[in-house]
N, C-alpha and C positions, 0 to 999 in steps of 0.2 A: 727122266732121261737126261744124261749129262749133255751140257751144251757144247757144240763142236767148236774147237779152238781154230781161229782163223789167223792169229798172230804168230804162226810158226816161223822158225828161222829161215826156212826155205822161201815162204811167202814174203817175208820182209826183204830178203835179198832180191827177190824178183821185182818187188816194188822199187827198191833202190835202183836196179838196173834200168827200169823204165824211166824213172826220174832223171837218171843221168843221161839217158838217150834223149830226153826232152830238154836237156840243158837246164835242168832245175835242181836246186840243191835238195838232197834227200833229208829234210827235216822231219821231226816227229810228227807234226801235223799232216804234212804231205803224204808221209808213208801211211799213216792211219787212214787218210782219205782214200788212198789207192786200195788199201785192204778192205775198206767199207766198214770200219768199226774196229773194236777190240780194246783191250786194257792198255792204258798208257804205260803201266809198269812193264808189262810183257813186251809190248812193241819197243819201248825204250831199251830193254836189256837186249832183245834180239838185234835191234838197230845198232847198239854199241858193238856187239860181236861182229856183225857184218862189216861195219866201218873199219874195226880193228883188222879184220881179215883182208879187207881191201887195201889197207894201208901197209900191212906186212907182206903183201903179195908183190910180184915183180912189177916194177914201174914201167909204163909203156913209153914215157918220154923222159921225165925227170923224177928224181926222188923227192918225196914230200918232206919239207923241212920239219925238224923235230918240234920247233917252237909252234909251227902251225898245228901239228898233231896235238900238242898240249893245249893249245887254244881251243881246238875242236872238242878235245875231251872235257875241258872246262865249260865250254859252251853246252855240250850235251848234259853234263852234271847239273849245270844251272837250270837247263830246261827241264831236266828230270825233277829237280827239287821244286821248281815253280809249279810244274804240272802236279806233282804230289801234293804240295800245299793247297793248290786250287781244288784238287779232288777231295781232300780232307775237308776243306772248308765247305765245299758243296755238300758233302755227305753230312757234315755237322748241321748245316743249315736245313737239309731235308729232314734229318732226325728231329731237329728242333721244331720244325713246322708239324711234323707227325705228332710229336708229343703235345704241342699246343692244340692240334685238332682233337686228339684223343681226350685231353683235359676238357676242352670245350664240349665235346660230345658227352663226357661223363657228367659234366656240370649241367648240361641241358637235360640229360636223362634224370639226374636227381631232381632238378627243379620240376620237370614234367611228372615225376613220380609223386612229389609232394603236392603238386597241383591236383593230380588224380585222386590222391588220398583226400584232399580237402573237398573236392567236388563230390566224391563218393559219400563223405560224411554229411555234406549239405544235402545231397540226394536221399540219403537215409532219413535225415531230419524232415525234409520236405514230404517224404512218403509218410512218416509218422504223423506229421501234422495234417496231412490230407486225410489219413485214416481216422484221426481224432475229430476233424472237421465232419467227415462223413457220418461218424458215430453220433456226433452232437446233432446233426441235421436229422438223422433218423430217429433219435430220441425226441427231438422237438416235434417232429411229425407225429410220433406216437402220442406225445402229450396233447398235441392239437386234436388228434382224433379222439382221445378220451375226453378232452374238454368239450368238443362238439357233441359227443354221446351224452355227457352230462347235462349239457344245455338242452338237448332234445328231451331227455328225461324230465328236466325242470319245466320245460314248456308243457310236456304232456301232463305233469302233476299240476301246473298252474291252470291248464284247461279243466282238469277234473275238479280242482277246487272251485273254479268259477262256475262250473255246473252245479256243485254242491251249494255254493252261495246262493245261486239263482233259485234252486229248489228250497233252501232254507227261507229265502225271502218270500217265495210263494207260500210255504207253510205259515210263516209269520203273518202274511196278509190274510191267509185263510183263518188263522187263529184270532186275528183282530176282528175279522167278520163274524166269526162265531161268537167272540166276546160281545160285540154289539148286539147280535141276536139274543144272547143269553141276558144281556142288560134289559132287553125288551121284555123278555119272558119273566125277568126278575120282578117286574111289577105285578105279575100274576102269581108268582110263587117265590117269595123272598128267600125262603129257606132253601129250596132247590136251586134258586139262582145263586146264592152265595156259595154253595158247594160246587156248582158248575163253574162259577167265576174263579174260585181258587184253583180248580183243576186247570182251567184255561190259562190262568196267570202263571201257574207253574210251567205249563207247556210253553207259554210265551217266553218265560225267563230262560228255559232250556234252549229255546230257538235262538234267543238273542245272544246267549252265551256261546252257542254253536256259531252263530254269525260273527261275533267278535273274534272267536278263535280262528274261524276261517279267514277273516280279514287280516289278522295278525300274521297267520301263516303265509298268506299271500304276500304280505309286505316282506316277510323274511325270504321268501322264494325270489321276489323281485330283486332284493339286495344280492342274493347269491348269484342270481342271473347276471347282474351288472358286473360282479367280480369275475365270473366265468368269461364274460365278454372281454373284459380288460386282459385276462390271462391269455385268452385266444389271440388277441391283437399282439401281445408280447410274444407269443409262441410263433406267430406268423412272421414277426420281425426277426426273431432268431433264425428261423428257417431261411429267410432272405439273406441274412448276414452270413449264415454257414454256407449257403450256395455260393455267394460271392467269394468267401475265402477258399472254397474248394476250387473255384475257377482259377483264382490267382495261384493257388498251390500247384494245380495241374500245368499252368503256363510256365512257372518257374521250374517245374520238374522237366518239362520239355527242353528249356534253355540249358539246364545243367547236363541233361543227357547229350545234347548237341555239342556243348563245350567238352564233355568227357570224350566223345568220339573224336573231336579234333585233336585233343591232347594225346590220345593213344596213337593217332596217326603220326603226330610229331614225334612221339617217343620212338615209334618203329623207324622213322627216318633217322633220328639221332643214333640209334643203335646200329642202323645199316652204315652210317657215316663213320661211326667208331670202328666197326668191323673192317671197313674199307682202309681206314687209316692204319689199323693194326697190321693188315695184309701188306700195305705199301712199306711199312717200317720193317716188317719181317724180310720182304724182298730185298730192301736196301741192305739190311744187315747180311743177307746171304751174299749179295754182290761184294760187300766189303770184305767178307771172309775169304770169298774166292780170289779177290785181288791181293789180299794179304798172303794167302797161300801161294799164289803165283809169283809174288815178290820173293 
């Protein structure tokens, strides 16, 4: 909707009449104040026409001297020039401020964008590290479970070997008892005794071999169990370290997400400030074109 023009020649002439009735000189500023605003260029042009018409009209008392008219015209021209310079300086200052605000907003937006990209990259790295940590923790737990299962199996095997060893010792003791009995009978029947002794000695040798093999196997199982216990302790330490790293990664992830939200808010504010600055600059350019068109 076009803006209603208030600085018409009729309105300027009415303002001049009122100022004259109040015994005040109708200057550009006073006329503009009476009108309640308006373009300096338009008011000055209308004021010059009104003043010229008043000067060329019939004099009520005396004619206005020509030199006074020239002085007035020069004063009006000087006032117009000063006002125009002041207006142009004000417009240039506002445009400069608008440009600086836009540049500042653009720089802030670029900086915020870079910061968001950096934080998003760190967020992705933290998420990957967290996933790797979780995977390592799960693998350590699985290894721990396997080690515990192996330990339980070795313990079961060790118990079985112990039972076999006990049984073998019992057999050996029984064999020794039988050997002593055979030796007693050998006095009565040397030939039968020798054969029986040989049989019992072979049985004893077998029992002792079995006993030695069982003892050696038990020693190997004990060594393997010690290694498994050490491996279990290492696995538990890995699980504890992995859990601590996971907690630190989750905390860092929360901090990065909060910083990312803050930067997104700042970016939105910077964009809003940029849009506002552009709107103000566009309005000022529109006013400048209107004033230039009116001039």
